[in-house]
ROPADREN-333271 format. One record per residue (C-alpha): residue number from 0; x, y, z. Coordinates in nm, 2 decimals. Layout:
R  num       u       v       w
R  NUM       X       Y       Z
...
END
This chain:
R  num       u       v       w
R    0    0.00    0.00    0.00
R    1    0.28    0.24    0.09
R    2    0.45    0.16   -0.25
R    3    0.13    0.25   -0.43
R    4    0.10    0.58   -0.24
R    5    0.47    0.66   -0.31
R    6    0.42    0.59   -0.69
R    7    0.11    0.82   -0.69
R    8    0.30    1.09   -0.51
R    9    0.58    1.06   -0.76
R   10    0.34    1.10   -1.05
R   11    0.20    1.43   -0.91
R   12    0.36    1.74   -1.05
R   13    0.34    2.09   -0.93
R   14    0.33    2.22   -0.57
R   15    0.30    1.91   -0.34
R   16    0.17    2.14   -0.07
R   17   -0.13    2.24   -0.27
R   18   -0.19    1.87   -0.36
R   19   -0.18    1.80    0.02
R   20   -0.43    2.08    0.09
R   21   -0.66    1.93   -0.17
R   22   -0.63    1.58   -0.02
R   23   -0.69    1.70    0.33
R   24   -1.00    1.89    0.23
R   25   -1.12    1.58    0.05
R   26   -1.08    1.37    0.36
R   27   -1.26    1.64    0.57
R   28   -1.54    1.64    0.31
R   29   -1.60    1.26    0.31
R   30   -1.61    1.25    0.69
R   31   -1.83    1.56    0.73
R   32   -2.08    1.47    0.45
R   33   -2.12    1.11    0.57
R   34   -2.20    1.23    0.92
R   35   -2.42    1.53    0.81
R   36   -2.63    1.31    0.57
R   37   -2.73    1.05    0.83
R   38   -3.08    1.19    0.86
R   39   -3.12    1.19    0.48
R   40   -3.06    0.82    0.47
R   41   -3.42    0.76    0.56
R   42   -3.50    0.88    0.21
R   43   -3.30    0.59    0.08
R   44   -3.46    0.31    0.29
R   45   -3.22    0.37    0.57
R   46   -2.91    0.32    0.35
R   47   -2.65    0.53    0.53
R   48   -2.39    0.45    0.27
R   49   -2.58    0.59   -0.03
R   50   -2.47    0.95    0.02
R   51   -2.12    0.84    0.12
R   52   -2.07    0.64   -0.20
R   53   -2.22    0.91   -0.41
R   54   -2.01    1.19   -0.26
R   55   -1.69    0.98   -0.27
R   56   -1.76    0.90   -0.63
R   57   -1.79    1.27   -0.72
R   58   -1.47    1.34   -0.53
R   59   -1.29    1.06   -0.72
R   60   -1.41    1.21   -1.05
R   61   -1.30    1.55   -0.93
R   62   -0.95    1.44   -0.83
R   63   -0.92    1.27   -1.17
R   64   -1.01    1.59   -1.35
R   65   -0.77    1.78   -1.13
R   66   -0.49    1.54   -1.22
R   67   -0.57    1.56   -1.59
R   68   -0.61    1.93   -1.57
R   69   -0.26    1.98   -1.42
R   70   -0.11    1.78   -1.71
R   71   -0.24    2.04   -1.96
R   72   -0.01    2.34   -2.01
R   73   -0.19    2.64   -1.85
R   74   -0.15    2.85   -2.17
R   75   -0.40    2.62   -2.34
R   76   -0.67    2.74   -2.09
R   77   -0.59    3.09   -2.23
R   78   -0.72    2.98   -2.57
R   79   -1.02    2.81   -2.43
R   80   -1.14    3.11   -2.22
R   81   -1.35    3.29   -2.50
R   82   -1.52    2.96   -2.59
R   83   -1.61    2.88   -2.23
R   84   -1.74    3.24   -2.18
R   85   -1.95    3.22   -2.50
R   86   -2.09    2.89   -2.37
R   87   -2.17    3.03   -2.03
R   88   -2.39    3.32   -2.14
R   89   -2.67    3.12   -2.31
R   90   -2.65    2.86   -2.03
R   91   -2.71    3.13   -1.77
R   92   -3.00    3.27   -1.97
R   93   -3.16    2.93   -2.00
R   94   -3.12    2.88   -1.62
R   95   -3.30    3.21   -1.55
R   96   -3.60    3.12   -1.76
R   97   -3.61    2.74   -1.76
R   98   -3.39    2.63   -1.48
R   99   -3.48    2.37   -1.22
R  100   -3.60    2.53   -0.90
R  101   -3.44    2.38   -0.59
R  102   -3.48    2.53   -0.24
R  103   -3.66    2.83   -0.38
R  104   -3.37    2.91   -0.62
R  105   -3.34    2.86   -0.99
R  106   -2.97    2.79   -1.02
R  107   -2.96    2.46   -1.20
R  108   -3.06    2.31   -1.54
R  109   -3.15    1.95   -1.59
R  110   -2.92    1.74   -1.80
R  111   -3.14    1.58   -2.07
R  112   -3.22    1.21   -2.04
R  113   -3.07    1.19   -1.68
R  114   -3.18    1.28   -1.33
R  115   -2.88    1.50   -1.29
R  116   -2.87    1.88   -1.26
R  117   -2.59    2.13   -1.35
R  118   -2.52    2.46   -1.17
R  119   -2.43    2.69   -1.46
R  120   -2.28    2.96   -1.24
R  121   -1.99    2.73   -1.15
R  122   -1.89    2.71   -1.52
R  123   -1.94    3.08   -1.56
R  124   -1.72    3.16   -1.26
R  125   -1.43    2.96   -1.41
R  126   -1.49    3.10   -1.76
R  127   -1.49    3.46   -1.64
R  128   -1.18    3.43   -1.43
R  129   -0.99    3.27   -1.73
R  130   -1.13    3.54   -1.97
R  131   -1.03    3.83   -1.74
R  132   -0.69    3.69   -1.69
R  133   -0.65    3.65   -2.07
R  134   -0.77    4.00   -2.14
R  135   -0.56    4.17   -1.88
R  136   -0.24    4.00   -1.99
R  137   -0.29    4.04   -2.37
R  138   -0.38    4.41   -2.34
R  139   -0.10    4.52   -2.10
R  140    0.07    4.74   -2.37
R  141   -0.24    4.96   -2.39
R  142   -0.42    4.87   -2.06
R  143   -0.49    5.23   -1.98
R  144   -0.69    5.27   -2.30
R  145   -1.07    5.29   -2.23
R  146   -1.21    5.17   -2.56
R  147   -0.94    4.91   -2.66
R  148   -0.87    4.76   -2.32
R  149   -1.12    4.85   -2.05
R  150   -1.45    4.81   -2.23
R  151   -1.37    4.46   -2.37
R  152   -1.29    4.35   -2.01
R  153   -1.58    4.50   -1.82
R  154   -1.86    4.41   -2.06
R  155   -1.83    4.03   -2.00
R  156   -1.79    4.09   -1.63
R  157   -2.11    4.29   -1.60
R  158   -2.30    4.05   -1.83
R  159   -2.20    3.73   -1.65
R  160   -2.26    3.88   -1.30
R  161   -2.60    4.03   -1.40
R  162   -2.70    3.69   -1.53
R  163   -2.59    3.51   -1.21
R  164   -2.74    3.77   -0.97
R  165   -3.11    3.71   -1.01
R  166   -3.09    3.36   -0.84
R  167   -2.75    3.38   -0.67
R  168   -2.66    3.74   -0.56
R  169   -2.38    3.64   -0.33
R  170   -2.20    3.45   -0.60
R  171   -2.24    3.74   -0.84
R  172   -2.10    3.99   -0.59
R  173   -1.81    3.76   -0.49
R  174   -1.72    3.70   -0.86
R  175   -1.76    4.07   -0.94
R  176   -1.52    4.18   -0.66
R  177   -1.27    3.91   -0.76
R  178   -1.26    4.05   -1.11
R  179   -1.22    4.40   -0.97
R  180   -0.92    4.28   -0.77
R  181   -0.77    4.12   -1.07
R  182   -0.80    4.44   -1.27
R  183   -0.63    4.63   -0.99
R  184   -0.34    4.38   -1.00
R  185   -0.35    4.40   -1.38
R  186   -0.27    4.78   -1.37
R  187   -0.61    4.90   -1.49
R  188   -0.66    5.27   -1.41
R  189   -0.81    5.33   -1.06
R  190   -1.05    5.58   -1.23
R  191   -1.18    5.30   -1.45
R  192   -1.21    5.06   -1.16
R  193   -1.41    5.32   -0.98
R  194   -1.64    5.35   -1.28
R  195   -1.68    4.97   -1.28
R  196   -1.78    4.97   -0.91
R  197   -2.03    5.24   -0.99
R  198   -2.17    5.04   -1.28
R  199   -2.19    4.74   -1.05
R  200   -2.40    4.94   -0.80
R  201   -2.63    5.07   -1.08
R  202   -2.67    4.71   -1.21
R  203   -2.77    4.59   -0.87
R  204   -3.02    4.87   -0.83
R  205   -3.18    4.79   -1.17
R  206   -3.20    4.42   -1.09
R  207   -3.36    4.50   -0.75
R  208   -3.62    4.73   -0.92
R  209   -3.70    4.47   -1.19
R  210   -3.75    4.21   -0.91
R  211   -4.07    4.39   -0.82
R  212   -4.21    4.32   -1.17
R  213   -4.06    3.97   -1.22
R  214   -4.04    3.81   -0.87
R  215   -4.03    3.46   -1.02
R  216   -3.71    3.55   -1.21
R  217   -3.53    3.78   -0.97
R  218   -3.52    3.70   -0.60
R  219   -3.50    4.06   -0.47
R  220   -3.75    3.98   -0.20
R  221   -3.52    3.71   -0.07
R  222   -3.22    3.95   -0.07
R  223   -3.41    4.20    0.15
R  224   -3.56    3.93    0.38
R  225   -3.22    3.78    0.45
R  226   -3.06    4.11    0.52
R  227   -3.35    4.22    0.74
R  228   -3.34    3.89    0.94
R  229   -2.97    3.93    0.99
R  230   -3.01    4.29    1.12
R  231   -3.30    4.18    1.35
R  232   -3.07    3.93    1.52
R  233   -2.98    3.56    1.50
R  234   -3.27    3.46    1.71
R  235   -3.49    3.52    1.41
R  236   -3.32    3.26    1.18
R  237   -3.38    2.90    1.26
R  238   -3.07    2.78    1.06
R  239   -2.84    3.02    1.24
R  240   -2.98    2.91    1.58
R  241   -2.91    2.55    1.51
R  242   -2.56    2.63    1.36
R  243   -2.47    2.82    1.68
R  244   -2.59    2.53    1.89
R  245   -2.37    2.29    1.69
R  246   -2.07    2.51    1.73
R  247   -2.13    2.55    2.11
R  248   -2.16    2.17    2.14
R  249   -1.82    2.12    1.98
R  250   -1.62    2.32    2.24
R  251   -1.24    2.28    2.20
R  252   -1.21    1.92    2.08
R  253   -1.55    1.82    1.95
R  254   -1.79    1.54    2.01
R  255   -1.61    1.30    1.78
R  256   -1.67    1.19    1.43
R  257   -2.03    1.09    1.36
R  258   -2.15    1.21    1.70
R  259   -2.32    1.54    1.58
R  260   -2.66    1.61    1.74
R  261   -2.76    1.92    1.54
R  262   -2.72    1.74    1.20
R  263   -3.08    1.61    1.27
R  264   -3.21    1.97    1.31
R  265   -2.99    2.19    1.10
R  266   -3.12    2.24    0.74
R  267   -2.85    2.22    0.47
R  268   -2.62    2.05    0.72
R  269   -2.43    1.88    0.44
R  270   -2.39    2.19    0.22
R  271   -2.44    2.55    0.33
R  272   -2.39    2.49    0.71
R  273   -2.15    2.20    0.70
R  274   -1.88    2.40    0.88
R  275   -2.10    2.41    1.19
R  276   -2.12    2.02    1.19
R  277   -1.74    2.00    1.14
R  278   -1.69    2.22    1.45
R  279   -1.95    2.02    1.65
R  280   -1.77    1.70    1.58
R  281   -1.40    1.81    1.56
R  282   -1.42    2.12    1.79
R  283   -1.27    2.46    1.76
R  284   -0.94    2.29    1.69
R  285   -1.08    2.11    1.39
R  286   -1.25    2.42    1.26
R  287   -0.94    2.63    1.30
R  288   -0.74    2.37    1.11
R  289   -0.98    2.38    0.83
R  290   -0.95    2.76    0.81
R  291   -0.57    2.72    0.82
R  292   -0.59    2.50    0.51
R  293   -0.76    2.77    0.31
R  294   -0.52    3.04    0.43
R  295   -0.22    2.81    0.35
R  296   -0.36    2.75    0.00
R  297   -0.38    3.13   -0.06
R  298   -0.03    3.19    0.06
R  299    0.12    2.90   -0.14
R  300   -0.05    3.04   -0.45
R  301    0.07    3.39   -0.37
R  302    0.43    3.26   -0.33
R  303    0.39    3.06   -0.65
R  304    0.27    3.35   -0.88
R  305    0.57    3.57   -0.79
R  306    0.78    3.32   -0.98
R  307    0.55    3.28   -1.28
R  308    0.74    3.36   -1.61
R  309    0.41    3.45   -1.78
R  310    0.15    3.70   -1.66
R  311   -0.15    3.48   -1.76
R  312   -0.04    3.20   -1.53
R  313    0.00    3.43   -1.23
R  314   -0.32    3.61   -1.30
R  315   -0.54    3.30   -1.34
R  316   -0.39    3.12   -1.04
R  317   -0.44    3.43   -0.82
R  318   -0.80    3.48   -0.94
R  319   -0.90    3.12   -0.88
R  320   -0.74    3.11   -0.54
R  321   -0.90    3.43   -0.43
R  322   -1.24    3.30   -0.55
R  323   -1.21    2.97   -0.36
R  324   -1.08    3.12   -0.04
R  325   -1.33    3.41   -0.04
R  326   -1.61    3.16   -0.09
R  327   -1.48    2.95    0.19
R  328   -1.46    3.24    0.44
R  329   -1.81    3.36    0.34
R  330   -1.95    3.02    0.40
R  331   -1.78    3.00    0.74
R  332   -1.89    3.36    0.82
R  333   -2.25    3.25    0.76
R  334   -2.22    2.96    1.00
R  335   -2.09    3.18    1.28
R  336   -2.34    3.46    1.20
R  337   -2.10    3.72    1.08
R  338   -2.29    3.78    0.75
R  339   -2.64    3.71    0.63
R  340   -2.72    3.37    0.49
R  341   -2.57    3.34    0.13
R  342   -2.63    2.99    0.00
R  343   -2.26    2.95   -0.08
R  344   -2.11    2.61   -0.04
R  345   -1.78    2.54    0.14
R  346   -1.53    2.46   -0.15
R  347   -1.41    2.10   -0.16
R  348   -1.61    2.02    0.15
R  349   -1.99    2.07    0.09
R  350   -2.20    1.81   -0.08
R  351   -2.28    1.91   -0.44
R  352   -2.18    1.76   -0.77
R  353   -2.11    2.07   -0.98
R  354   -1.94    2.25   -0.70
R  355   -1.70    1.96   -0.63
R  356   -1.62    1.91   -1.00
R  357   -1.55    2.27   -1.08
R  358   -1.35    2.33   -0.76
R  359   -1.13    2.03   -0.85
R  360   -1.09    2.17   -1.21
R  361   -0.98    2.50   -1.05
R  362   -0.73    2.32   -0.84
R  363   -0.61    2.14   -1.16
R  364   -0.55    2.47   -1.34
R  365   -0.36    2.62   -1.04
R  366   -0.15    2.31   -1.02
R  367   -0.08    2.33   -1.39
R  368    0.06    2.68   -1.34
R  369    0.27    2.55   -1.05
R  370    0.40    2.26   -1.25
R  371    0.53    2.47   -1.54
R  372    0.67    2.73   -1.30
R  373    0.87    2.46   -1.13
R  374    0.99    2.33   -1.47
R  375    1.10    2.68   -1.59
R  376    1.28    2.77   -1.27
R  377    1.46    2.46   -1.23
END
């Protein structure tokens, strides 16, 4: 067994520390999802292994895609960016009008002839980060030019974020701000960045106004209700109450794997609020270690991109890592009642097929950048 592990380790290229983070997150994910889905087993005739095997299978596919993705030279993703972006826009439009409604949100489309669903915003996030990285690096010689550089970058950002926002405002805001940060790093004029922020606010206001006329398409009422509930205090939100009880139960060292009590009462315990279950079972120590993994990932990527011989590699790795880490901290912040409920999953941890797959693909692209940086530096 140790020989097999050694051979697999030898086959992995790129930053071994990032691979280690990915593996540790995967282990956390299997343990947490298996425990959190215990009450859901009754829907499968008491088969407690159903969700374990399903989730483990998705992780296995995700790791395979990450491995294959890290074998591809990252500059090939540069060429694929416009195609992925062009594919994302009609898929997002289809989702708005004809998407499958799950938990009062229309974020998925059904894959024909299967029982599977696909969250189109996950593809759009990846496509937009790749496109912005491509545009910023290819236009560096005239990056201060409004018509030739700025407009071709901001139009896809506004279009994609406005198409995601009606059913998933938190993802749209997170993606928008990630792109703004990438533009700042890419030497876009601060005056233009300020204009983009203004356009973002105007777009949000327009969507909110349209929500009054098209409540089935734009969830503006949900946005207001979640913010109002948060401002009124945590005692008004059932999910937050149960999450806080789970965290309190965990104390320093937790109740032990599989011993969660609140998993039976906490809605979305295997997805949106899985961090609370992790703290309940593994304690503050376990929760802090999980946070450390995300922080460590960010610093490894930051260290890596300073060595990148090509700007595209640095930009795309930084953009993807910021997106993953920001999403992780927003999910954790919801669980501890620092921000309103967002519906964001915990990357590489929460149950959810599309989220797992595209998170692993993002890791694969980051590792591809790392692999070729290592090859070029020595």
